[in-house]
C-alpha positions as CSV (number, residue, x, y, z in Angstrom):
1,M,-139.6,93.3,110.4
2,M,-138.5,94.3,107.3
3,M,-134.6,95.7,107.1
4,Y,-135.1,98.1,104.5
5,P,-138.9,99.2,104.3
6,Y,-138.0,101.7,101.6
7,L,-137.2,99.0,99.0
8,K,-140.6,97.5,98.9
9,L,-139.2,94.4,96.9
10,G,-141.9,91.5,96.1
11,P,-141.8,87.9,94.7
12,R,-141.1,89.0,91.1
13,D,-138.2,91.2,92.1
14,G,-136.7,88.2,94.3
15,V,-137.4,85.5,91.2
16,L,-135.1,88.5,89.2
17,L,-132.5,88.7,91.6
18,I,-132.4,84.6,91.8
19,S,-131.9,84.5,88.3
20,V,-129.2,86.9,88.4
21,L,-127.5,85.2,91.4
22,I,-127.9,81.9,89.1
23,M,-125.6,83.8,86.1
24,L,-123.0,85.0,88.3
25,V,-122.6,81.0,89.2
26,L,-122.7,80.3,86.1
27,T,-119.9,83.1,85.5
28,L,-117.9,81.5,87.9
29,I,-118.5,77.8,87.2
30,F,-117.5,78.2,83.3
31,K,-115.1,81.1,83.6
32,W,-117.4,83.1,81.5
33,S,-116.1,86.9,80.2
34,V,-117.5,89.9,81.8
35,W,-119.4,90.2,78.4
36,E,-121.1,87.0,78.6
37,F,-122.1,87.6,81.9
38,S,-123.5,91.1,81.3
39,F,-125.4,90.0,78.1
40,S,-127.2,87.1,79.9
41,V,-128.1,89.4,82.7
42,V,-129.2,91.6,80.2
43,A,-131.6,89.0,78.4
44,V,-132.7,87.6,81.8
45,I,-133.9,91.5,82.5
46,I,-135.4,92.0,79.0
47,S,-137.3,88.7,79.2
48,F,-138.5,89.4,82.8
49,L,-139.5,93.1,82.0
50,A,-141.7,91.4,78.6
51,G,-143.4,89.0,80.9
52,N,-144.7,92.1,83.0
53,M,-145.9,93.7,79.9
54,K,-149.9,93.8,80.0
55,S,-151.6,91.7,77.2
56,D,-154.4,93.9,74.9
57,K,-157.7,91.8,75.7
58,K,-159.2,92.9,72.4
59,N,-162.3,90.7,71.1
60,V,-160.8,90.0,67.8
61,L,-164.2,88.2,66.2
62,A,-166.3,91.2,67.7
63,F,-167.1,91.6,63.9
64,L,-169.0,87.9,64.1
65,K,-171.2,88.6,66.8
66,K,-173.3,91.5,65.4
């Protein structure tokens, strides 16, 4: 039973949430500043988005087959 059916969260969103929570725990343990926490969260989000990008499946050596 879903508590919030309008959110539609998947496993990738769970991984992103867990990584942000890890950054929060590291911030509390090592007493990072707000800027360090913000930069680390932005870096995690950028890497998450970059990992979801589709790769081009161009056949680079197609000219050799002709």
